C-alpha positions in Angstrom: -3.5 -169.1 34.9 -2.1 -166.1 32.9 -0.8 -163.1 34.8 -1.4 -159.7 33.2 0.2 -156.6 34.6 -1.3 -153.1 34.4 1.1 -150.8 32.7 0.8 -147.2 33.7 2.8 -144.5 32.0 6.3 -144.3 33.6 6.3 -140.5 33.5 3.0 -140.4 35.3 4.3 -142.8 38.0 7.4 -140.6 38.6 5.2 -137.5 38.8 3.0 -139.2 41.4 6.1 -140.3 43.4 7.3 -136.7 43.4 3.9 -135.1 44.2 3.0 -137.4 47.1 6.6 -138.2 48.2 5.9 -141.9 48.1 7.3 -145.2 47.0 7.3 -146.5 43.4 4.8 -149.3 44.2 2.3 -146.9 45.8 2.7 -144.5 42.9 2.0 -147.4 40.5 -1.2 -148.4 42.4 -2.3 -144.7 42.3 -1.6 -144.4 38.6 -3.6 -147.5 37.9 -6.6 -145.8 39.5 -6.0 -142.5 37.7 -5.2 -140.7 41.0 -2.5 -138.4 39.6 -3.1 -135.1 41.4 -3.8 -133.8 44.9 -7.2 -132.7 43.9 -8.2 -136.1 42.5 -6.7 -137.8 45.6 -8.6 -135.5 47.9 -11.9 -136.4 46.2 -11.0 -140.1 46.2 -9.7 -140.4 49.8 -12.2 -138.0 51.4 -15.5 -138.5 49.7 -18.2 -136.0 50.8 -22.0 -136.4 50.6 -22.2 -132.7 49.9 -20.3 -133.3 46.6 -22.8 -135.8 45.2 -24.3 -134.8 41.9 -27.4 -132.7 41.8 -30.3 -135.1 41.5 -32.1 -132.7 39.1 -29.4 -133.5 36.5 -31.3 -136.8 36.0 -33.9 -136.6 33.2 -37.5 -136.5 34.5 -36.5 -135.8 38.1 -38.6 -132.6 38.3 -41.7 -134.5 37.0 -41.1 -137.3 39.5 -40.7 -135.0 42.5 -43.7 -132.9 41.6 -45.9 -136.0 41.3 -44.7 -137.5 44.6 -45.2 -134.3 46.5 -48.8 -134.1 45.1 -49.6 -137.3 46.9 -47.8 -136.4 50.0 -49.7 -133.1 50.3 -53.1 -134.7 49.6 -52.4 -137.8 51.7 -53.2 -140.1 48.7 -51.5 -143.4 49.1 -48.3 -144.4 47.2 -47.1 -147.9 46.5 -43.4 -148.7 46.2 -42.9 -151.7 43.9 -39.5 -153.4 43.7 -37.5 -156.3 42.4 -37.0 -159.3 44.8 -33.2 -159.2 44.9 -31.0 -157.3 47.4 -30.8 -154.1 45.3 -34.6 -154.1 44.8 -35.6 -154.9 48.4 -33.1 -152.5 50.0 -34.1 -149.8 47.5 -37.8 -150.4 48.4 -37.1 -150.3 52.1 -35.1 -147.0 51.6 -37.9 -145.4 49.6 -40.5 -146.6 52.2 -38.5 -145.2 55.1 -37.8 -141.9 53.3 -41.4 -141.4 52.2 -42.6 -142.1 55.7 -40.2 -139.5 57.0 -41.6 -137.1 54.4 -45.1 -137.7 55.7 -46.4 -139.9 52.9 -49.1 -142.6 53.1 -46.9 -145.4 51.7 -47.0 -149.2 51.2 -44.6 -151.6 49.5 -45.0 -154.6 47.2 -42.5 -157.2 46.0 -43.8 -159.7 43.4 -43.8 -163.5 43.9 -40.8 -164.7 41.9 -42.4 -167.9 40.6 -46.0 -166.8 40.1 -45.4 -163.2 38.9 -41.9 -163.3 37.6 -39.5 -160.4 37.3 -40.5 -156.8 37.1 -43.6 -154.7 37.4 -46.5 -157.2 37.5 -50.2 -156.9 36.6 -51.1 -158.4 40.0 -49.2 -155.6 41.8 -51.0 -153.0 39.7 -54.3 -154.7 40.6 -53.4 -154.6 44.3 -52.8 -150.9 43.9 -56.1 -150.4 42.1 -58.0 -152.3 44.8 -56.5 -150.1 47.5 -57.2 -146.8 45.7 -53.5 -146.2 45.0 -53.0 -143.9 42.1 -49.2 -143.7 42.2 -46.6 -146.6 41.9 -42.9 -145.9 42.2 -40.8 -148.8 40.9 -37.3 -149.6 42.2 -34.8 -151.6 40.2 -37.3 -152.6 37.6 -39.8 -151.2 35.1 -37.6 -149.9 32.3 -39.0 -152.6 29.9 -42.5 -152.9 31.4 -44.4 -151.5 28.3 -47.6 -153.5 28.7 -47.7 -153.2 32.4 -47.4 -149.4 32.3 -50.1 -149.2 29.7 -52.3 -151.3 31.9 -51.7 -149.1 34.9 -52.5 -146.0 32.8 -55.8 -147.6 31.8 -56.6 -148.0 35.5 -55.8 -144.4 36.3 -52.5 -145.2 38.1 -49.4 -143.2 37.4 -46.0 -145.0 37.3 -42.7 -143.4 38.2 -39.9 -145.8 37.1 -36.6 -145.8 39.0 -34.3 -148.3 37.3 -30.7 -148.8 36.2 -31.0 -151.6 33.7 -30.3 -150.9 30.1 -33.3 -149.5 28.3 -34.6 -150.2 24.8 -34.7 -147.5 22.2 -38.3 -147.0 23.1 -39.4 -146.2 26.7 -42.6 -147.2 28.5 -45.3 -144.6 28.6 -44.7 -143.8 32.3 -45.3 -140.5 34.1 -41.6 -140.2 34.8 -38.6 -142.5 34.1 -35.5 -142.0 36.2 -32.6 -144.0 34.7 -29.2 -142.5 34.1 -28.7 -145.0 31.2 -31.5 -143.3 29.1 -30.0 -142.1 25.9 -31.4 -138.6 26.5 -30.2 -138.4 30.2 -27.2 -136.2 30.8 -26.7 -137.4 34.4 -22.9 -137.6 34.7 -22.6 -141.0 36.5 -24.1 -144.0 34.9 -23.0 -146.6 37.4 -25.7 -146.3 40.1 -27.5 -149.5 41.2 -31.4 -149.5 41.3 -31.4 -148.4 45.0 -28.9 -145.6 44.0 -31.3 -144.2 41.5 -34.1 -144.4 44.1 -31.7 -142.5 46.5 -31.4 -139.7 44.0 -35.2 -139.4 44.1 -35.1 -139.4 47.9 -32.4 -136.7 47.8 -34.4 -134.5 45.5 -37.6 -134.9 47.6 -35.5 -134.1 50.7 -34.2 -131.0 49.1 -37.8 -129.8 48.5 -38.8 -130.7 52.1 -35.6 -129.3 53.7 -34.4 -132.7 55.0 -30.6 -132.8 54.8 -28.5 -135.8 53.8 -27.2 -136.0 57.4 -30.6 -137.4 58.4 -30.4 -140.5 56.2 -28.4 -142.6 58.6 -30.9 -145.5 58.4 -31.1 -145.2 54.6 -27.5 -144.9 53.4 -26.5 -148.3 54.9 -29.3 -150.0 53.0 -28.3 -148.3 49.7 -24.7 -149.4 50.5 -25.9 -153.0 50.9 -27.7 -152.8 47.5 -24.7 -151.2 45.8 -22.4 -153.9 47.2 -24.7 -156.8 46.3 -25.4 -155.6 42.7 -21.7 -155.5 41.8 -21.7 -152.0 40.4 -18.5 -150.0 40.2 -17.3 -148.7 43.6 -16.2 -145.3 42.3 -17.6 -141.8 41.8 -20.9 -141.4 43.7 -21.0 -145.1 44.6 -17.7 -144.7 46.5 -19.1 -141.8 48.4 -22.4 -143.6 49.3 -20.6 -146.8 50.3 -17.9 -144.9 52.3 -20.5 -143.2 54.5 -22.9 -146.1 54.6 -20.2 -148.5 55.9 -19.3 -146.0 58.6 -23.0 -145.8 59.7 -23.5 -149.6 60.1 -22.4 -149.6 63.8 -24.8 -146.7 64.6 -28.0 -148.4 63.3 -31.0 -147.9 65.4 -33.5 -150.0 63.5 -33.2 -153.6 64.6 -33.6 -155.4 61.2 -30.2 -155.1 59.6 -28.6 -155.1 63.0 -30.2 -158.6 63.7 -28.8 -159.9 60.4 -25.4 -158.6 61.1 -25.4 -160.3 64.6 -26.5 -163.6 63.0 -23.7 -163.3 60.6 -21.2 -162.5 63.3 -20.2 -159.1 61.8 -19.0 -156.3 63.9 -16.3 -153.6 63.9 -15.1 -152.3 60.5 -17.3 -154.1 58.0 -16.2 -154.4 54.4 -18.1 -154.6 51.1 -16.9 -158.2 50.8 -18.5 -159.1 54.1 -21.8 -157.5 53.1 -21.7 -159.4 49.7 -20.9 -162.8 51.2 -22.5 -162.7 54.6 -25.6 -160.4 54.5 -26.7 -160.3 50.8 -27.3 -164.1 50.5 -29.6 -164.0 53.6 -31.7 -161.2 52.1 -31.7 -162.8 48.7 -32.9 -166.1 50.2 -36.3 -164.5 51.0 -37.1 -164.0 47.4 -35.3 -167.0 46.0 -37.3 -169.6 48.0 -40.3 -167.6 49.3 -41.8 -164.2 49.9 -39.3 -161.3 49.4 -41.7 -158.9 51.2 -40.2 -160.5 54.4 -36.8 -158.9 53.5 -38.4 -155.4 53.3 -40.4 -156.0 56.5 -37.2 -156.9 58.3 -35.4 -153.8 57.0 -38.2 -151.3 58.0 -39.5 -152.8 61.2 -39.2 -151.0 64.5 -40.0 -154.2 66.5 -36.9 -155.9 67.9 -38.6 -159.3 68.4 -40.1 -159.3 64.9 -36.7 -158.4 63.5 -35.0 -161.3 65.3 -37.7 -163.8 64.2 -37.5 -162.6 60.5 -33.6 -162.6 60.6 -33.6 -166.2 61.9 -36.2 -167.2 59.2 -34.0 -165.7 56.4 -31.0 -167.4 57.9 -32.7 -170.8 57.7 -33.9 -170.1 54.2 -30.4 -169.3 53.2 -29.2 -172.7 54.5 -31.9 -174.4 52.5 -30.9 -172.3 49.5 -27.3 -173.5 49.8 -28.4 -177.2 49.6 -30.6 -176.6 46.6 -27.9 -174.5 44.9 -25.2 -177.2 45.4 -27.5 -179.9 43.9 -28.1 -177.7 40.8 -24.4 -176.9 40.5 -23.6 -180.6 40.6 -26.1 -181.4 37.9 -25.0 -178.5 35.8 -21.4 -179.8 35.9 -22.5 -183.2 34.8 -24.4 -181.6 31.9 -21.3 -179.7 30.8 -19.3 -183.0 30.7 -22.1 -184.8 28.9 -23.4 -182.1 26.4 -20.9 -179.3 26.0 -18.2 -179.0 23.3 -15.7 -176.8 25.2 -13.3 -176.8 22.3 -15.7 -175.3 19.9 -18.3 -173.6 22.0 -17.3 -170.4 23.7 -20.4 -170.2 25.9 -22.5 -172.6 27.9 -26.3 -172.8 27.8 -27.6 -175.4 30.2 -31.3 -176.2 30.9 -33.2 -178.7 33.0 -36.6 -179.6 34.4 -36.7 -179.4 38.1 -34.0 -176.8 38.7 -35.2 -174.2 41.1 -35.5 -170.8 39.3 -34.4 -169.0 42.5 -30.8 -170.3 42.3 -30.1 -170.2 38.6 -28.2 -166.8 38.9 -25.8 -168.2 41.5 -25.3 -171.4 39.6 -24.6 -169.4 36.4 -21.9 -167.5 38.3 -20.3 -170.8 39.6 -20.3 -172.3 36.1 -18.9 -169.2 34.5 -16.1 -169.2 37.1 -15.4 -172.9 36.6 -15.1 -172.7 32.8 -14.2 -169.0 32.3 -16.9 -168.4 29.6 -20.4 -166.9 29.5 -22.9 -169.2 31.1 -26.7 -169.3 30.9 -28.6 -171.5 33.3 -32.3 -172.2 32.7 -34.9 -173.7 34.9 -37.7 -175.4 32.8 -41.2 -175.8 33.9 -44.5 -176.2 32.1 -43.1 -175.3 28.7 -41.2 -172.2 29.9 -37.7 -171.6 30.9 -36.6 -168.9 33.4 -32.9 -168.3 33.1 -30.0 -166.2 34.4 -26.8 -165.4 32.5 -23.3 -164.4 33.8 -20.4 -163.2 31.6 -16.7 -162.7 31.4 -14.9 -159.4 30.5 -15.2 -158.6 26.9 -18.6 -160.2 26.3 -21.7 -157.9 26.7 -24.6 -160.1 27.7 -27.3 -157.5 27.0 -26.0 -157.0 23.5 -25.7 -160.8 22.9 -29.3 -161.4 24.1 -30.5 -158.6 21.9 -29.0 -160.4 18.9 -30.9 -163.5 20.0 -34.2 -161.8 21.0 -36.3 -163.5 18.2 -35.8 -166.7 20.2 -36.7 -165.2 23.6 -40.0 -164.3 25.3 -38.2 -161.6 27.3 -34.9 -160.5 28.6 -33.1 -157.7 30.4 -30.0 -156.8 32.4 -26.5 -155.6 32.1 -23.3 -156.5 30.2 -22.2 -158.9 32.9 -25.5 -160.2 34.3 -28.9 -160.7 32.7 -32.1 -162.6 33.0 -34.3 -164.2 30.3 -37.4 -166.2 29.6 -37.7 -168.7 26.8 -40.3 -171.2 25.5 -39.1 -174.8 25.6 -39.8 -175.1 21.9 -37.3 -172.3 21.2 -34.6 -173.4 23.6 -32.6 -175.2 20.9 -32.6 -172.3 18.5 -31.7 -169.8 21.3 -28.8 -172.0 22.5 -27.4 -172.2 18.9 -27.8 -168.5 18.3 -26.2 -167.5 21.7 -23.2 -169.8 21.2 -22.8 -168.5 17.7 -22.6 -164.9 19.0 -20.1 -166.0 21.6 -18.0 -167.8 19.1 -17.9 -164.7 16.9 -17.1 -162.4 19.8 -14.6 -164.4 22.0 -11.3 -165.8 21.0 -9.5 -168.7 22.7 -7.3 -166.1 24.5 -10.5 -164.5 26.0 -11.4 -167.8 27.5 -8.0 -168.2 29.3 -8.3 -167.3 33.0 -6.4 -164.1 33.6 -5.2 -162.6 36.8 -4.7 -158.8 36.5 -1.9 -157.5 38.8 -1.0 -154.0 39.8 2.7 -154.4 40.1 5.6 -156.5 41.4 6.2 -156.2 45.1 9.1 -157.0 47.3 8.4 -158.1 50.9 10.6 -155.2 52.2 8.0 -152.8 50.6 5.3 -154.1 53.0 5.7 -151.4 55.7 3.2 -149.7 58.2 2.9 -146.8 55.7 2.1 -149.3 52.9 -0.6 -151.0 55.0 -2.1 -147.7 55.9 -2.2 -146.8 52.2 -4.1 -150.0 51.4 -6.6 -149.3 54.2 -7.2 -145.8 52.8 -7.8 -147.2 49.3 -10.9 -149.0 50.6 -13.8 -149.5 50.2 -12.9 -152.1 47.6 -15.1 -153.4 44.8 -15.6 -153.4 41.0 -13.8 -150.4 39.6 -11.5 -150.3 42.7 -10.5 -153.8 43.4 -8.0 -154.6 46.2 -4.5 -154.3 44.6 -3.0 -157.6 43.5 0.8 -158.0 43.4 3.4 -160.5 42.1 6.1 -161.4 44.6 9.0 -162.9 42.7 11.7 -165.5 43.7 10.4 -166.0 47.2 11.7 -168.7 49.4 9.2 -171.1 51.1 10.0 -171.1 54.8 9.1 -174.1 57.0 6.6 -176.8 56.1 3.5 -175.9 54.1 0.2 -177.2 55.6 -2.9 -178.4 53.7 -6.0 -177.1 55.6 -9.8 -177.1 55.3 -12.4 -179.7 55.9 -11.7 -181.4 52.6 -8.1 -180.3 52.3 -8.7 -177.7 49.6 -6.7 -174.8 51.1 -3.0 -174.3 51.9 -1.1 -172.3 54.5 2.6 -171.5 54.3 5.2 -168.8 54.9 7.5 -167.1 52.4 10.7 -165.2 52.9 12.9 -162.7 51.0 16.1 -161.8 52.9 15.2 -161.0 56.5 11.5 -160.4 55.8 8.9 -163.1 56.0 5.1 -163.2 56.0 2.5 -165.9 56.4 0.4 -166.8 53.3 -2.8 -168.6 52.8 -4.1 -169.9 49.5 -7.8 -170.7 49.4 -8.6 -173.5 46.9 -4.9 -173.8 46.1 -3.9 -177.1 47.7 -3.2 -178.5 44.2 -0.1 -176.2 44.3 1.3 -178.0 47.4 4.0 -179.9 45.4 5.4 -176.6 44.1 6.0 -175.5 47.7 8.0 -178.6 48.8 10.6 -178.8 46.0 13.0 -176.5 47.9 12.9 -174.2 44.8 11.8 -170.5 45.0 8.3 -169.6 43.9 6.5 -166.6 42.4 3.2 -165.8 44.0 0.3 -163.5 43.0 -1.5 -162.2 46.1 -3.3 -159.4 47.9 -1.7 -158.1 51.1 -4.3 -157.9 53.9 -4.7 -157.5 57.6 -5.9 -160.7 59.3 -7.8 -160.6 62.5 -8.1 -163.9 64.4 -9.0 -164.5 68.1 -8.2 -160.9 69.0 -4.8 -160.8 67.2 -4.1 -158.7 64.2 -1.3 -159.6 61.7 -0.4 -159.1 58.0 -0.9 -162.0 55.7 -0.6 -162.7 52.0 -3.9 -163.9 50.5 -2.5 -165.9 47.5 -4.4 -166.2 44.2 -1.8 -168.2 42.2 1.6 -169.9 42.7 4.2 -170.6 40.0 7.7 -171.9 39.9 10.0 -168.9 40.0 11.4 -167.6 36.7 15.1 -167.6 37.5 
């Protein structure tokens, strides 16, 4: 694996050292995050809800608010329609709870993943019509729903779209479209998730109805969960939302999210990583293998017994999802070995009958990580393929799919993650076109796994002040990843141990002078021989606090090990 060091300007680093009276390594980490003044530092380390952007800066917000208030005042029903993933379901739950608080007559609808597919569906619109609903608010979908919006208009139903996916040049003929990525939208922060955009609508409605942000203590944790799960940048407004949402998790009154957290064994100071790996998969499982409306029901229910039953149900679904996912991963790996030309193809497109469409996104992530190149995984059934794509830095999936759109029935998403549908008879032409785009865009160097490091670090630099600094840098996530460091010429102290059920991990201790710290390398047991040669090593790691059986200690979470460059 290649190690690449961030290289901040040396004058800036010295200036930060002087301004904050701190060590060089802390100054480097601050410089890498463009925290170069006390004003910037104050906004970063003390994010305030009161400093969030005015929601009316978003194009069409005035039209959306006026239309929603009309139904609230007349008691005409409103449907909230959302995507079946975590961002969609938490956003729908947040809109539902907020609109209830505002006095609206509101229901929610999540489409069936297999029968209706992604996005605003004709069936959902028909359900609204049959229930005399004349206003649908979408969450995390709708930006490309041209035909569906036209159909709703024909039925006398207004659509307000709240979405964050990349729009086409043309927009649907909706009553209002809230999406900071619209080319004509001057909203200053473009990185909100779908639930984050919905939260801006909630905030604007609250302003009109004199409901302050301080009363959203059941909503902000849900937006935080959606923000974490959708892998959007944890900076600017997202950092503020997540900072406060995480702090509200231990004060939840509604039993739904509390029940999930208890099942996952989460308590105390909960991190974004714990939400992503422990809570999000359980919520996602509802829509991957069954009815995602259960996830919304769990998040909005007041009934503790119902919450426990639903949480247990999603937990069992998630275990079933893991088995299905592993079977598809294994088959996909076999397909790579049998079909792919890794030397000459800079992307992977894999398709198969019988793969479950609910797990193709996770499998695409696994295959992308394994081979460090864009991966498209497609589940085929009845002449149609439903696929998910995941990318590596430097390759924009949405742009690539746009270049191949003549071979697709539909597509949408972001630079790093996207979804698509393709007819079986066009699968071969799509695969060739997509790989051609990847070959033109990506070099061999792009395909080399790279570890981006903040700085070199000596063990003597790991002090209580340094650990306090790392704690204050959180919450971590895209755009503010946990700092990674290179520790050079370290002595391996004692005997390393291979650990884990299948011996895939390794635990050891390193030493520099009088300082030593325990280290753990997940998935790094192949590096065992480097640790028993008696020679010094270089390690790339993050420095973290480990809590185990009531004890707290500092440990190095190792990402790579090399023989020391003497």
